[in-house]
DSSP file (Angstrom, degrees, kcal/mol; ACC not computed):
  #  RESIDUE AA STRUCTURE BP1 BP2  ACC     N-H-->O    O-->H-N    N-H-->O    O-->H-N    TCO  KAPPA ALPHA  PHI   PSI    X-CA   Y-CA   Z-CA
    1    1 A L     >        0   0    0      0, 0.0     4,-2.2     0, 0.0     5,-0.2   0.000 360.0 360.0 360.0 -44.9   74.6  128.0  159.9
    2    2 A R  H  >  +     0   0    0      1,-0.2     4,-2.3     2,-0.2     5,-0.2   0.924 360.0  47.4 -63.7 -44.7   77.8  127.2  158.1
    3    3 A S  H  > S+     0   0    0      1,-0.2     4,-2.4     2,-0.2    -1,-0.2   0.853 110.1  54.1 -66.6 -33.0   79.7  130.1  159.5
    4    4 A A  H  > S+     0   0    0      2,-0.2     4,-2.3     1,-0.2    -1,-0.2   0.909 109.2  47.6 -66.0 -41.4   78.6  129.3  163.0
    5    5 A V  H  X S+     0   0    0     -4,-2.2     4,-2.6     2,-0.2    -2,-0.2   0.912 111.5  50.5 -66.2 -41.8   79.9  125.8  162.7
    6    6 A V  H  X S+     0   0    0     -4,-2.3     4,-2.7     1,-0.2     5,-0.2   0.929 110.7  49.9 -60.4 -44.6   83.2  127.0  161.3
    7    7 A N  H  X S+     0   0    0     -4,-2.4     4,-2.3     1,-0.2    -2,-0.2   0.917 110.9  48.5 -60.6 -44.6   83.5  129.4  164.2
    8    8 A I  H  X S+     0   0    0     -4,-2.3     4,-2.1     2,-0.2    -1,-0.2   0.916 112.5  48.4 -62.9 -43.7   82.7  126.7  166.8
    9    9 A L  H  X S+     0   0    0     -4,-2.6     4,-2.4     1,-0.2    -2,-0.2   0.919 111.3  49.2 -65.2 -43.1   85.3  124.4  165.2
   10   10 A Y  H  X S+     0   0    0     -4,-2.7     4,-2.3     1,-0.2    -1,-0.2   0.903 110.0  51.7 -63.0 -40.3   88.0  127.0  165.1
   11   11 A Q  H  X S+     0   0    0     -4,-2.3     4,-0.9    -5,-0.2    -1,-0.2   0.902 110.4  49.4 -61.3 -40.1   87.3  128.0  168.8
   12   12 A H  H >< S+     0   0    0     -4,-2.1     3,-0.6     1,-0.2     4,-0.2   0.912 110.7  49.3 -65.1 -42.5   87.7  124.3  169.7
   13   13 A I  H >< S+     0   0    0     -4,-2.4     3,-1.4     1,-0.2    -2,-0.2   0.860 104.4  59.1 -67.3 -35.3   90.9  124.0  167.8
   14   14 A L  H 3< S+     0   0    0     -4,-2.3    -1,-0.2     1,-0.3    -2,-0.2   0.793 105.3  50.7 -63.7 -26.1   92.4  127.1  169.4
   15   15 A H  T << S+     0   0    0     -4,-0.9    -1,-0.3    -3,-0.6    -2,-0.2   0.417  85.7 113.4 -92.1   1.2   91.9  125.4  172.8
   16   16 A L    <   -     0   0    0     -3,-1.4    -3,-0.0    -4,-0.2     2,-0.0  -0.446  68.5-120.2 -71.9 146.5   93.7  122.2  171.8
   17   17 A S     >  -     0   0    0     -2,-0.1     4,-1.4     1,-0.1     5,-0.2  -0.248  31.1 -99.3 -74.8 172.6   97.0  121.4  173.5
   18   18 A A  H  > S+     0   0    0      1,-0.2     4,-0.6     2,-0.2    -1,-0.1   0.854 126.4  54.8 -61.9 -34.6  100.2  121.1  171.5
   19   19 A E  H >4 S+     0   0    0      1,-0.2     3,-0.5     2,-0.2    -1,-0.2   0.871 105.6  52.0 -66.8 -36.3   99.7  117.3  171.7
   20   20 A G  H 34 S+     0   0    0      1,-0.2    -1,-0.2    -3,-0.1    -2,-0.2   0.797 113.2  43.9 -70.1 -28.4   96.3  117.6  170.2
   21   21 A Q  H >< S+     0   0    0     -4,-1.4     3,-1.9     2,-0.1    -1,-0.2   0.467  84.9 128.2 -92.9  -2.9   97.6  119.6  167.3
   22   22 A Q  T << S+     0   0    0     -4,-0.6     3,-0.1    -3,-0.5    -3,-0.1  -0.287  74.8  14.1 -60.9 132.5  100.6  117.4  166.7
   23   23 A G  T 3  S+     0   0    0      1,-0.2     2,-0.5    -2,-0.0    -1,-0.3   0.437 103.3 105.3  85.4   0.5  101.0  116.2  163.1
   24   24 A L    <   -     0   0    0     -3,-1.9    -1,-0.2     4,-0.0     2,-0.1  -0.955  55.0-153.8-117.7 126.9   98.5  118.7  161.7
   25   25 A T     >  -     0   0    0     -2,-0.5     4,-2.2     1,-0.1     5,-0.2  -0.463  33.9-107.4 -85.8 167.6   99.4  121.7  159.7
   26   26 A S  H  > S+     0   0    0      1,-0.2     4,-2.4     2,-0.2     5,-0.2   0.854 121.3  54.8 -65.1 -32.5   97.2  124.8  159.6
   27   27 A G  H  > S+     0   0    0      2,-0.2     4,-2.3     1,-0.2    -1,-0.2   0.901 107.9  48.2 -65.8 -41.0   96.3  123.9  156.0
   28   28 A E  H  > S+     0   0    0      2,-0.2     4,-2.7     1,-0.2    -2,-0.2   0.906 111.7  49.9 -65.3 -41.4   95.2  120.4  157.0
   29   29 A I  H  X S+     0   0    0     -4,-2.2     4,-2.4     2,-0.2    -2,-0.2   0.927 111.4  48.6 -63.0 -44.5   93.1  121.8  159.8
   30   30 A T  H  X S+     0   0    0     -4,-2.4     4,-2.4     1,-0.2    -2,-0.2   0.907 112.1  49.4 -61.7 -41.9   91.5  124.3  157.5
   31   31 A N  H  X S+     0   0    0     -4,-2.3     4,-2.5     2,-0.2     5,-0.2   0.922 110.6  49.6 -64.2 -44.3   90.8  121.6  154.9
   32   32 A L  H  X S+     0   0    0     -4,-2.7     4,-2.6     1,-0.2    -2,-0.2   0.911 112.2  48.0 -62.0 -41.9   89.2  119.3  157.6
   33   33 A I  H  X S+     0   0    0     -4,-2.4     4,-2.7     2,-0.2     5,-0.2   0.917 111.3  50.5 -65.0 -42.6   87.0  122.1  158.9
   34   34 A A  H  X S+     0   0    0     -4,-2.4     4,-1.9     1,-0.2    -2,-0.2   0.918 113.2  45.2 -62.0 -43.6   85.9  123.0  155.3
   35   35 A V  H  X S+     0   0    0     -4,-2.5     4,-2.3     2,-0.2    -2,-0.2   0.927 113.9  49.2 -66.3 -45.1   85.0  119.4  154.5
   36   36 A D  H  X S+     0   0    0     -4,-2.6     4,-2.3     1,-0.2    -2,-0.2   0.921 112.4  46.8 -62.3 -44.8   83.2  118.9  157.8
   37   37 A T  H  X S+     0   0    0     -4,-2.7     4,-2.3     1,-0.2    -1,-0.2   0.865 110.4  53.3 -67.9 -33.9   81.1  122.0  157.5
   38   38 A Q  H  X S+     0   0    0     -4,-1.9     4,-2.5    -5,-0.2    -1,-0.2   0.918 109.5  48.7 -64.6 -42.4   80.2  121.2  153.9
   39   39 A K  H  X S+     0   0    0     -4,-2.3     4,-2.2     2,-0.2    -2,-0.2   0.908 111.8  48.5 -63.9 -42.1   79.0  117.8  155.0
   40   40 A I  H  X S+     0   0    0     -4,-2.3     4,-2.3     2,-0.2    -1,-0.2   0.911 111.2  51.1 -63.5 -41.3   76.9  119.3  157.8
   41   41 A Y  H  X S+     0   0    0     -4,-2.3     4,-1.8     1,-0.2    -2,-0.2   0.916 109.8  49.5 -61.3 -44.3   75.5  121.8  155.4
   42   42 A E  H  X S+     0   0    0     -4,-2.5     4,-1.9     1,-0.2    -1,-0.2   0.898 110.3  50.6 -63.4 -40.5   74.5  119.1  152.9
   43   43 A V  H  X S+     0   0    0     -4,-2.2     4,-2.1     1,-0.2    -1,-0.2   0.921 110.4  48.8 -64.1 -43.6   72.8  117.1  155.6
   44   44 A T  H  < S+     0   0    0     -4,-2.3     4,-0.4     1,-0.2    -1,-0.2   0.832 112.4  49.3 -67.4 -29.5   70.8  120.0  156.8
   45   45 A Q  H  < S+     0   0    0     -4,-1.8    -1,-0.2    -5,-0.2    -2,-0.2   0.846 124.0  28.2 -75.5 -33.2   69.7  120.8  153.3
   46   46 A E  H >< S+     0   0    0     -4,-1.9     3,-1.4    -5,-0.2     4,-0.3   0.493  94.2  89.0-109.8  -4.4   68.6  117.3  152.4
   47   47 A A  T >< S+     0   0    0     -4,-2.1     3,-1.6     1,-0.3     4,-0.3   0.821  80.5  64.3 -65.5 -30.3   67.6  115.8  155.7
   48   48 A H  T >> S+     0   0    0     -4,-0.4     4,-2.4     1,-0.3     3,-0.9   0.679  84.0  77.1 -68.3 -14.8   64.0  117.0  155.3
   49   49 A L  H <> S+     0   0    0     -3,-1.4     4,-1.8     1,-0.2    -1,-0.3   0.739  78.0  74.0 -66.4 -20.9   63.6  114.7  152.3
   50   50 A I  H <4 S+     0   0    0     -3,-1.6    -1,-0.2    -4,-0.3    -2,-0.2   0.887 114.8  20.1 -59.3 -39.5   63.3  111.8  154.7
   51   51 A W  H <> S+     0   0    0     -3,-0.9     4,-1.4    -4,-0.3    -2,-0.2   0.743 122.5  58.5 -99.5 -28.1   59.8  112.9  155.5
   52   52 A A  H  X S+     0   0    0     -4,-2.4     4,-2.5     2,-0.2    -3,-0.2   0.882 100.7  53.7 -74.7 -37.8   59.0  115.2  152.5
   53   53 A L  H  X S+     0   0    0     -4,-1.8     4,-2.5     2,-0.2     5,-0.2   0.946 109.7  45.3 -67.0 -48.0   59.4  112.6  149.8
   54   54 A P  H  > S+     0   0    0      0, 0.0     4,-2.4     0, 0.0    -1,-0.2   0.911 114.6  50.5 -60.1 -38.8   57.0  109.9  151.2
   55   55 A L  H  X S+     0   0    0     -4,-1.4     4,-2.6     2,-0.2     5,-0.2   0.915 110.1  49.8 -63.2 -42.3   54.5  112.6  151.9
   56   56 A S  H  X S+     0   0    0     -4,-2.5     4,-2.8     2,-0.2     5,-0.3   0.917 110.1  50.3 -61.9 -44.1   54.8  114.0  148.3
   57   57 A V  H  X S+     0   0    0     -4,-2.5     4,-2.4     1,-0.2    -1,-0.2   0.919 112.4  47.7 -61.8 -43.2   54.3  110.5  146.9
   58   58 A L  H  X S+     0   0    0     -4,-2.4     4,-2.4    -5,-0.2    -2,-0.2   0.935 114.2  45.3 -64.0 -46.5   51.2  110.0  149.0
   59   59 A L  H  X S+     0   0    0     -4,-2.6     4,-2.5     2,-0.2     5,-0.2   0.926 115.1  46.6 -64.7 -44.6   49.7  113.3  148.1
   60   60 A I  H  X S+     0   0    0     -4,-2.8     4,-2.5    -5,-0.2     5,-0.2   0.909 112.5  50.7 -65.0 -40.8   50.4  113.0  144.4
   61   61 A S  H  X S+     0   0    0     -4,-2.4     4,-2.5    -5,-0.3    -1,-0.2   0.910 110.2  50.6 -62.7 -41.2   49.1  109.5  144.3
   62   62 A F  H  X S+     0   0    0     -4,-2.4     4,-2.2     2,-0.2    -2,-0.2   0.940 113.2  44.2 -61.4 -48.0   45.9  110.6  146.0
   63   63 A F  H  X S+     0   0    0     -4,-2.5     4,-1.7     1,-0.2    -1,-0.2   0.861 113.6  50.6 -68.9 -34.5   45.3  113.4  143.6
   64   64 A L  H  X>S+     0   0    0     -4,-2.5     4,-3.9    -5,-0.2     5,-0.6   0.898 109.1  52.0 -66.6 -38.9   46.1  111.3  140.6
   65   65 A Y  H  X5S+     0   0    0     -4,-2.5     4,-1.7     1,-0.2    -2,-0.2   0.909 109.6  49.1 -62.9 -41.2   43.7  108.6  141.9
   66   66 A R  H  <5S+     0   0    0     -4,-2.2    -1,-0.2    -5,-0.2    -2,-0.2   0.860 120.5  37.4 -64.8 -33.9   41.0  111.2  142.2
   67   67 A T  H  <5S+     0   0    0     -4,-1.7    -2,-0.2    -5,-0.2    -3,-0.2   0.917 132.4  21.4 -84.1 -46.4   41.7  112.4  138.6
   68   68 A M  H ><5S-     0   0    0     -4,-3.9     3,-0.5     1,-0.3    -3,-0.2   0.631  94.4-143.4-103.5 -16.5   42.5  109.2  136.8
   69   69 A G  T ><< -     0   0    0     -4,-1.7     3,-1.8    -5,-0.6     4,-0.3  -0.516  59.8 -15.7  88.2-157.0   40.9  106.5  138.9
   70   70 A P  T >> S+     0   0    0      0, 0.0     3,-1.4     0, 0.0     4,-0.6   0.677 118.1  77.8 -63.7 -19.2   42.2  103.0  139.6
   71   71 A S  H X> S+     0   0    0     -3,-0.5     4,-1.0     1,-0.3     3,-0.6   0.744  82.9  68.9 -63.8 -19.2   44.7  103.1  136.8
   72   72 A T  H <> S+     0   0    0     -3,-1.8     4,-2.2     1,-0.2    -1,-0.3   0.844  87.9  64.8 -64.0 -33.6   46.9  105.2  139.0
   73   73 A L  H <> S+     0   0    0     -3,-1.4     4,-2.5    -4,-0.3    -1,-0.2   0.819  95.4  57.8 -62.7 -31.1   47.4  102.2  141.3
   74   74 A A  H <X S+     0   0    0     -4,-0.6     4,-2.3    -3,-0.6    -1,-0.2   0.924 108.5  45.6 -64.1 -44.0   49.3  100.4  138.5
   75   75 A G  H  X S+     0   0    0     -4,-1.0     4,-2.1     2,-0.2    -2,-0.2   0.903 113.7  48.1 -66.1 -41.6   51.8  103.3  138.3
   76   76 A V  H  X S+     0   0    0     -4,-2.2     4,-2.3     2,-0.2    -2,-0.2   0.900 111.6  51.2 -65.5 -40.8   52.2  103.4  142.0
   77   77 A G  H  X S+     0   0    0     -4,-2.5     4,-2.0     2,-0.2    -2,-0.2   0.910 109.8  49.3 -61.7 -42.9   52.7   99.7  142.2
   78   78 A L  H  X S+     0   0    0     -4,-2.3     4,-1.6     1,-0.2    -1,-0.2   0.892 109.2  53.1 -63.5 -39.8   55.3   99.8  139.5
   79   79 A L  H  X S+     0   0    0     -4,-2.1     4,-0.6     1,-0.2    -2,-0.2   0.920 110.2  47.0 -60.1 -44.7   57.1  102.6  141.4
   80   80 A L  H >< S+     0   0    0     -4,-2.3     3,-0.5     1,-0.2    -1,-0.2   0.822 107.6  56.9 -68.6 -31.3   57.1  100.4  144.5
   81   81 A V  H 3X S+     0   0    0     -4,-2.0     4,-0.5     1,-0.2    -1,-0.2   0.862 105.7  51.3 -66.5 -35.3   58.4   97.4  142.6
   82   82 A F  H 3X S+     0   0    0     -4,-1.6     4,-2.5     1,-0.2     5,-0.2   0.602  86.9  85.3 -80.5 -10.8   61.4   99.4  141.3
   83   83 A V  H <X S+     0   0    0     -4,-0.6     4,-2.2    -3,-0.5    -1,-0.2   0.930  91.1  45.8 -59.1 -48.7   62.5  100.6  144.8
   84   84 A P  H  > S+     0   0    0      0, 0.0     4,-2.3     0, 0.0    -1,-0.2   0.884 112.6  52.1 -63.2 -35.3   64.5   97.4  145.7
   85   85 A L  H  X S+     0   0    0     -4,-0.5     4,-2.1     2,-0.2    -2,-0.2   0.928 110.7  46.6 -64.3 -44.5   66.2   97.5  142.2
   86   86 A I  H  X S+     0   0    0     -4,-2.5     4,-2.4     1,-0.2    -1,-0.2   0.879 110.8  53.9 -64.4 -38.1   67.2  101.1  142.7
   87   87 A K  H  X S+     0   0    0     -4,-2.2     4,-2.2    -5,-0.2    -2,-0.2   0.923 109.2  46.9 -63.2 -44.5   68.5  100.4  146.2
   88   88 A S  H  X S+     0   0    0     -4,-2.3     4,-2.1     2,-0.2    -2,-0.2   0.891 112.5  49.7 -67.2 -38.1   70.7   97.5  144.9
   89   89 A I  H  X S+     0   0    0     -4,-2.1     4,-2.2     2,-0.2    -1,-0.2   0.910 110.8  50.3 -64.8 -41.5   72.1   99.7  142.1
   90   90 A T  H  X S+     0   0    0     -4,-2.4     4,-2.3     1,-0.2    -2,-0.2   0.901 109.5  50.6 -63.9 -41.0   72.8  102.5  144.5
   91   91 A L  H  X S+     0   0    0     -4,-2.2     4,-2.5     2,-0.2    -1,-0.2   0.902 109.8  50.5 -63.7 -40.9   74.7  100.1  146.9
   92   92 A R  H  X S+     0   0    0     -4,-2.1     4,-2.4     1,-0.2    -2,-0.2   0.906 110.3  49.6 -63.2 -40.8   76.8   98.8  144.0
   93   93 A M  H  X S+     0   0    0     -4,-2.2     4,-2.4     2,-0.2    -2,-0.2   0.906 110.8  50.3 -64.1 -40.6   77.7  102.3  142.9
   94   94 A L  H  X S+     0   0    0     -4,-2.3     4,-2.3     2,-0.2    -2,-0.2   0.921 111.0  48.0 -63.7 -44.6   78.6  103.2  146.5
   95   95 A V  H  X S+     0   0    0     -4,-2.5     4,-2.3     1,-0.2    -1,-0.2   0.908 111.7  50.7 -63.1 -41.8   80.9  100.1  146.8
   96   96 A T  H  X S+     0   0    0     -4,-2.4     4,-2.3     1,-0.2    -2,-0.2   0.914 110.9  48.3 -62.6 -43.6   82.5  100.9  143.5
   97   97 A R  H  X S+     0   0    0     -4,-2.4     4,-2.3     1,-0.2    -1,-0.2   0.887 110.9  50.9 -64.7 -38.7   83.2  104.5  144.6
   98   98 A Q  H  X S+     0   0    0     -4,-2.3     4,-1.7     2,-0.2    -2,-0.2   0.901 110.4  49.1 -66.5 -40.1   84.6  103.3  147.9
   99   99 A K  H  X S+     0   0    0     -4,-2.3     4,-1.6     1,-0.2    -2,-0.2   0.908 111.8  49.2 -64.3 -41.5   87.0  100.9  146.1
  100  100 A K  H  X S+     0   0    0     -4,-2.3     4,-1.3     1,-0.2    -2,-0.2   0.895 110.0  50.7 -65.2 -39.7   88.1  103.6  143.7
  101  101 A S  H  < S+     0   0    0     -4,-2.3    -1,-0.2     1,-0.2    -2,-0.2   0.825 109.5  51.0 -69.2 -29.9   88.8  106.0  146.6
  102  102 A K  H  < S+     0   0    0     -4,-1.7    -1,-0.2     1,-0.2    -2,-0.2   0.830 107.3  54.0 -73.4 -31.8   90.9  103.4  148.4
  103  103 A D  H  <        0   0    0     -4,-1.6    -2,-0.2     1,-0.2    -1,-0.2   0.813 360.0 360.0 -71.5 -29.9   92.9  102.7  145.3
  104  104 A C     <        0   0    0     -4,-1.3    -1,-0.2    -5,-0.1    -2,-0.2   0.477 360.0 360.0 -76.0 360.0   93.9  106.4  144.8
């Protein structure tokens, strides 16, 4: 997949006019392609987690409930209570990283 995306991007760049390539060196173009393809690769590797993680939580909770009984619901409830806290911490970390990257 990654090599196919690189090939498509290079083919597109080869067809750019001189005006389209203006201000970009071959090293910059190579770097941009490498970064873009890496990001696409990461998305394809982790995109399935959007559906797989909730399904995993449901299945594991079901089997734990069958094994341990109602006490499992306390753990699942605690897990759900911490979701907003984790979300806010993650957002703060993202904002901090963005500020640091702008400063550099």
